[in-house]
N, C-alpha and C positions, 0 to 999 in steps of 0.2 A: 504494500500500500504506500509506504513512504517513498519507495523507488518510483512508483508511477506518479506520485505527486511531484517529486523532484523533476522528473522528465517533463511533466506537463508545464510546470512553472518555467523550466529552462527553455522549452521550445517557444513559449510565449515571448520570452525576452530575446532569444537568439534569432527567431524568425521574424519578429515584428518590432519589439521595443527598441532595439538598438538602431533601427533605421532613423530614429529621430536625430541620432548623432551625425548621420550622413546628410541630413537636411534636404536641400533642394535636389541633390543628386538622386536620392531615393525617389522623390516625386517624378523626376525625369525618367528613371528606370521603370517606374510603375506606369507612366504614360506610354513608354515604348512597348511594354508588355500588353497594355490595353489595346494598342493598335494591332499587335500581333494576334491577340485573342479574338478581336473583332473579325479578323480574317477567318478564324476557325469556327466562330460562334454558329454560323448557319449550318455547319456540318456536324455539330455535336449532338449526340443522341445517348439515351440510356439503354438502347437495345444492345443485346449481346454482340460484341464486335466480331469481325472475321478473324480467324486464327491461322489460316493456312495461306500465307502470302509469300512464302519463300521456300527454300530448300537448303539442304546441307551440301556445300560445295567442296570440291577438292582444291585446296589453296596451298600454294608453294611460295616461299620467300626466297628471292634470289638477290645476291649482292648485299651491299651495305652502304649507308650514307658515309661519304668520306670524312665528314666532320659534322658536328652539331653545335651551332653557335649558342652556347649557354649564357652569353651576355645579353641575348635577345629573349625577352620575357616569354613570348608566345612559344618559341622553340623549347625553352626550359620547361614551360608549363606542360606541353604535350609530351615531352620526354618523361616527366614525372608521372603524368597520367598513364603512360605506357607501363611504367613500373608498377602502378597501382592495379592495372588491368588484370595481371596474372593472379594475384590473391583475390581480387574482387570476383573474377569469374569463378573461382573455387566456391565463393559464397553463393553465386547464382546456381551452380550445379548442386550444391548442398541443399539449397532451398527447394529446387525442383525435385530432388529425390525425397525430400521431407513431405512435400504436399502432393506429389504424384509418383509414388513408388513404382519402380519397374517401367516408368514411362508408358503407363496404360493408355493415356490419351493420345500418344503419338506426336507430341509437340516437338518442334525443332529447336526450342530455346537451349536446352543442354547440349545437344550435338553441335550447334553453331558456336556456343560459348567455349566448348572444348577446343574448337579450331582457333578461336580468338586467342585463347590462352597459349596455345602452341606457337602461333605466329608471333605474338608479342614477346613471348619468352625467347624465341629465336632472335628477334630484332634486338632485344635488350642484351642478349649475350654477345651479339656481333658488335654492337656499338660500345660495349663495356670497355674495351681497350682504348677506344678513342676518348671516352670520358675520363678514364683513369690517367690517361696521358696529359690531362690538363692540370695535374698537380695533386699533391697528397690530400689537401683539404677537400677538393672536389671528389676525389676517389672515396674518401672517408664519408662524405655526405651521401654519395650514391649507395654505399654499403649500409649506412644508417637507415636510409629510406626503405630499402628492401627489407631489412629486419623489422622496422616499425610496422610496415604494412602486413608482413607475415604474422606478427604478434597480434596486431589489432584484429585482423580478420579471424584468426584462430580463436581468440578469446570471445569474440562476438558469436561465433558459431556454437561454442560450447556453453555459453552462459545465457544468451537471449535469442534462441533460434527463431522464435515467433516475431520478434522485433526485426531480425535480419530479413525475414520474409517481407515485412512491410517496407523496409528500406529498399530492397531489390525492386519491389513493385513500383515504388515512386521513382527510383533512378531510371529503370528501364522505360517507364512512361515519359520521363523527362527528355529522353533522347529525341522523341518525335515532336514534342511541343515547345522546346526551348528555342527553336529557330525555324524559319521557313526553309524550303528545300535548297534554295540558292545560298542560304546562310552558311551551310557547312563548307561549301567551296570557297566562299568569301573569307571564312575564318582561316583557311589554310593558305590563302594566296601569298601572304607575307612569309610563309615558311618554305615555300616550294624551292626557292633558289638554294637555300642552305641544306634542306633536308627533304629531298624529293621522295625518298622511300618512306620516311615517317608520314609524309602527307598522303601518299597513295595508300598506305596501310590503314590509316585512320578513315579515309573516305570510303574504303571498302568495308571497314568495320562498322561505320555508321549506317551503311546500307543494310546490313544484316540486323542491326538493332532496330531499324525502322520496320523490318519484316516481322520480327518476333516480339516487339515490345509489349503487345497486348496479351501475349500468352502468360507472362509473369503476373500481370495485373489480374487476369481472369482466374488463374490458379489461386492467387491470394484471396480474392473475393469469395470464391467457391468454398475454400477450406475454412476460412475464419469468419465469414458471414458477419453477424452483428458485432463481433469483436474488432472488425477491421478498423473503424475510426479510432479506437483506443490505441491500437498497435501503431497506426500511422502517427499519432501524436507523439509516441515514444520513438518512432523510427526517424522522424524528420530531423531532430537535432543530431542524431548519429550520422545521417547522410551529410548534413551541412558541415559537420566536423570533418569528415573525410575530405569533402571538397575544399574546405579551408586549408587542410594540410597540403594539398596539391599546390595551392596558391603560395603558401609560406615556403615550402621546399623550393619552388621555382624561383622565388625571390632570393633565397639563399644562394642558389646557383648563379643568379645574375650578379649578386654582390661579390661572389668568389671569382667570377670570370670577367668582370668589367675591365680590369687592367687599365689600359690607356683609353678605354672607351667609356669613360664616366659620363660622357654626354648623353648616353642612351639610358642612364639611370632614371632621370625624371619621367621619361616616357614609360619605363617599366613599372615605376611606382604607380603612375596613373592607371595603367592597364590592370595592375593588380587590384587597386582600389575599386575600379569599375567592375572587375570580375567578382570581387567579394559580394557586392550588392546584387549583381545579376544572378549569381548562384543562389543567393537567398530567395529572391523573388521567384525564379523559375522552379526551384525545389518546392516552395510553398504552394505555387500554382499547381504543380503536378500532383502534390499530395491532396489538394482540395478536389481535383478531378477524380482521383482514385476513390476518395471518400464518397463523393456524390454519384459515382458510377457513370461518369461521362466519358465518352470516347468518340472518335470520328466515325462517320459512316463508312461502309465498305467502299462505296464509290469514291469518296475523297481519299481514303488510304491508297487505293489502287492508282488513282490519278497521280498522287504525290510520288509513289514508288516508281511509276512509269517515267515521270519527269526526271527523278533522281538517276534512274538507270540510263536514260538518254544522255544526261550531262556527264556521267561517268564514262560512258562509251565514247563520247566525243573527246573527252580529255585523254583517255588511256587506250581506246580501241578494244575494250573488254565489255562484252554484253552480259551484265549481271542478270538479265531477265531470263536467260536460258541456263540450264545446268551443264556448264562446261568448266574445265579446270581454269583456275585463276592464278596467274603468275604475277606476283608483286615485285 
């Protein structure tokens, strides 16, 4: 009881109260989110969403980025996110096994997440020597991040598995609703010159998150039913905490690798600040959708996926709409 009360009070402060500190910027982000949600509002429904919008692909990672500009906040951010992906995907698979033993429903979420974990693990291993070559402090930070995420996800799975289920549902749902389809490509435009493989890997990864995001949500709702809102209240601060750590670790990489490029630091600090607020708002919005049982119509989901597939095919010459091997 005390634990639930603590989480309830904490989430009220973490997700809403501290926005007052950010002042007008919070209002700006809320306005941006409102514009975004207005786009989706006509397509939101409480009907059971479509769940078979993708398939398990054979994916192979070739080569490696020659460097990773860790003085650049966005590059550092997505590199840290890649380090988080591997233990996070283990939580998704754990939750899927918890709520759907033996994959009786035939969902693709776990098979796809296993591929994500394998590919990100391979990328992280290959880029490891590049990161370690940037100095002892940078290498030590990378090692620390890996250990921290392994420990956090292991403890969450063993102590609060139901809360982890809620966190996964909110996070998976967030992939679809935090940006429009062009937004993912725009997000990675500034990374492409320095880290083309990291960019390509995440754009493929996001495509598959769009395909299966509702499976995690539906499993969570079906299993926990009336308990769902209470679990979401406890899960939201856990998710926001994880997202904050990505931001903080990325900033530490920037500070350690700025060297003679201190001129990039103000921009990195601004990007970090903006991301803090945006993660708050989009996580809270996603949580509210899960609680209210809202999702996009099948027509809208298929339309968005088709558009994303076409953009990816134009950029990389790979058609994700058909089940063919994907070489990254």
